[in-house]
C-alpha positions in Angstrom: 98.0 109.1 119.9 99.6 109.3 116.5 102.2 112.0 115.9 100.6 113.0 112.6 97.0 113.0 111.5 95.5 113.4 108.0 92.2 115.2 108.2 90.1 114.6 105.0 86.9 116.4 104.0 84.8 114.6 101.4 82.3 116.7 99.5 79.0 115.1 98.6 80.3 111.5 99.1 76.9 110.0 98.5 76.3 111.6 95.2 79.8 112.3 93.7 81.0 108.7 93.8 80.8 107.2 90.4 83.2 104.4 89.3 83.9 103.5 93.0 85.8 106.8 93.6 85.2 106.3 97.3 88.0 103.8 97.0 90.4 106.7 96.9 89.5 107.6 100.4 89.8 104.0 101.6 93.3 103.8 100.2 94.4 107.0 101.9 93.0 105.7 105.2 94.8 102.3 104.8 98.2 103.8 103.8 98.0 106.1 106.8 97.0 103.3 109.2 99.9 101.1 108.0 102.3 103.9 108.9 100.7 104.9 112.2 99.4 108.1 110.8 96.0 109.1 112.2 93.1 109.5 109.7 90.0 111.6 110.2 87.2 111.7 107.6 84.4 114.3 107.5 81.6 114.6 105.0 80.2 117.9 103.9 76.9 118.0 101.9 74.2 120.4 100.8 74.0 123.7 102.6 77.1 123.1 104.7 80.0 125.4 104.4 83.6 124.3 104.2 86.0 125.1 107.1 89.4 125.6 105.4 91.3 125.2 108.7 89.6 122.0 109.9 91.0 119.8 107.1 94.2 119.0 105.3 92.9 117.4 102.2 89.6 118.1 100.4 88.2 115.5 98.0 85.5 115.8 95.4 84.6 112.7 93.4 82.8 112.3 90.1 79.1 111.9 89.6 76.3 111.3 87.2 75.3 114.4 85.2 72.1 114.7 87.3 74.0 114.5 90.6 76.6 116.9 89.4 73.9 119.4 88.5 72.5 119.1 92.0 75.8 119.8 93.6 77.1 122.6 91.3 75.1 125.6 92.6 75.5 124.4 96.2 79.2 124.4 95.7 79.1 128.0 94.5 76.7 129.2 97.2 78.2 127.5 100.3 81.6 126.1 99.6 83.4 128.4 97.1 84.9 130.8 99.7 86.0 128.0 102.0 87.7 126.1 99.2 89.4 129.2 97.9 90.7 129.9 101.4 91.9 126.3 101.7 93.8 126.5 98.4 95.4 129.8 99.4 96.5 128.2 102.6 98.3 125.4 100.8 95.7 122.7 101.6 95.4 119.8 99.2 92.3 119.6 96.9 91.8 116.6 94.7 88.8 116.7 92.3 87.9 113.8 89.9 85.9 114.1 86.7 82.7 116.0 87.6 84.4 117.5 90.6 87.2 118.6 88.4 84.8 120.3 86.0 83.3 122.2 88.9 86.6 123.5 90.1 86.8 125.8 87.1 84.2 128.0 85.4 81.8 125.1 85.3 80.4 122.6 82.8 78.1 124.0 80.2 75.4 125.9 82.0 76.5 124.5 85.4 78.4 127.0 87.5 81.8 126.3 88.9 83.8 127.8 91.8 86.5 129.2 89.5 89.3 128.0 91.7 91.4 127.1 88.6 91.5 128.5 85.1 89.5 125.8 83.4 86.5 125.8 81.2 84.5 122.7 80.2 81.8 122.5 77.5 79.9 119.4 76.5 80.5 117.8 73.2 77.8 118.6 70.6 76.8 114.9 70.3 76.2 112.7 73.3 77.8 109.8 71.4 81.1 111.6 71.4 82.2 110.6 74.8 85.9 110.3 75.6 86.0 106.9 77.2 88.6 104.2 77.9 91.7 103.5 79.8 94.2 106.3 80.0 97.8 106.9 81.1 99.5 110.3 81.5 103.0 111.4 82.4 103.2 113.9 85.3 106.0 115.6 87.2 105.1 116.6 90.7 108.6 117.8 91.6 110.2 114.3 91.8 110.8 113.5 88.2 108.3 112.1 85.6 105.9 109.4 86.8 102.9 107.7 85.2 99.3 108.0 86.4 97.0 105.4 84.9 93.2 105.2 85.2 89.9 105.2 83.3 88.1 108.2 81.7 84.5 108.6 80.7 83.4 112.1 80.0 81.4 114.1 77.5 83.2 117.3 78.4 85.8 119.1 76.5 88.1 120.9 79.0 90.4 123.7 78.2 93.1 124.8 80.7 93.7 128.6 80.5 97.0 130.5 80.7 96.6 130.9 84.4 97.2 127.2 85.1 99.1 124.1 84.1 97.8 120.8 82.9 98.4 118.0 85.3 100.1 115.8 82.8 100.8 114.8 79.2 98.7 112.1 77.6 100.6 108.9 76.8 97.5 106.8 76.0 93.9 107.8 75.9 92.1 111.1 75.3 92.7 113.5 78.2 91.0 116.9 78.6 89.6 117.2 75.2 90.9 114.5 73.0 93.1 116.9 71.0 95.4 119.0 73.1 97.5 116.1 74.4 97.0 117.2 78.0 95.1 115.9 81.0 93.9 117.5 84.2 95.0 120.7 85.8 97.3 121.6 88.6 97.7 124.8 90.6 100.0 124.2 93.6 98.3 121.6 95.7 95.0 121.8 93.8 94.6 119.0 91.3 91.8 118.1 89.0 91.7 115.0 86.8 89.4 112.8 84.7 91.1 109.6 85.9 88.6 107.3 87.6 89.0 103.7 88.4 89.4 104.6 91.2 92.6 106.6 90.8 94.6 106.1 93.9 94.5 102.2 94.3 96.0 102.1 90.8 98.7 104.7 91.6 99.8 104.3 95.2 102.8 106.5 94.7 100.4 109.4 94.0 98.4 108.6 97.2 101.7 108.9 99.1 102.5 112.2 97.5 99.1 113.6 98.5 99.6 112.3 102.1 103.0 114.1 102.3 101.7 117.3 100.9 98.7 117.3 103.2 100.5 116.4 106.4 103.7 118.3 105.7 105.8 115.1 106.3 109.1 115.0 104.5 109.1 111.3 104.1 106.8 108.3 104.8 107.6 104.9 106.2 108.2 102.4 103.3 105.5 99.8 102.7 105.4 96.4 101.0 103.7 97.6 97.8 103.8 94.3 95.9 100.1 94.3 95.3 99.9 98.1 94.6 102.7 97.9 92.1 100.9 95.0 90.4 97.7 97.1 90.2 99.7 99.9 88.7 101.3 97.7 86.1 97.9 96.3 85.2 96.4 99.8 84.8 99.3 100.8 82.5 98.8 97.6 80.5 95.1 98.2 80.1 95.8 101.6 78.7 98.2 100.1 76.2 101.3 101.7 77.7 103.3 98.5 78.4 
């Protein structure tokens, strides 16, 4: 039996999985396996509550608008309390794009679970999407690093005074195309618009999530030649290097 196990809960994995966001879960599983860390994946869907003590990391991917609408009220009705309890207990929550919007007050008329102080409203014109490759600078307590990915959202997201943006936009649009910020962070709760999927392009961030979720002080080094090449490619696509 492995000494450590990462227990992951994926919310609505069949619906909230645009831009191959399921690849984030696959990368977490592989990086755990290569280090001898156990990996348990559970799926939670409609009408099913979230057990805050049964998992270490909760993941909510992005979805088409119609799928996001289907999930929004169910999140409020059956998962809000569990996710709030998980966050209060220091569990890791990673939400991407549509999932990010539902962590806050919601998206337009869609309700959110108000776990973070974020409000998102759709742009007036559907042609005004914020789309393209993006790179942001973040500091998760280990000095500034770059996250690179792909964004495609109609929402204009505002981070309130109660929370902190995840990072500063280096290339791309970010939360609203104007503020210069992207995503949100409150402790171990992180929301971001970065798709692509995010973690295969930023293996260092995947390792940070694993450490936070398992409580491990350090992880066994890996040969990240391919992962570093993927990161460089994502940075280049965004016009950073």
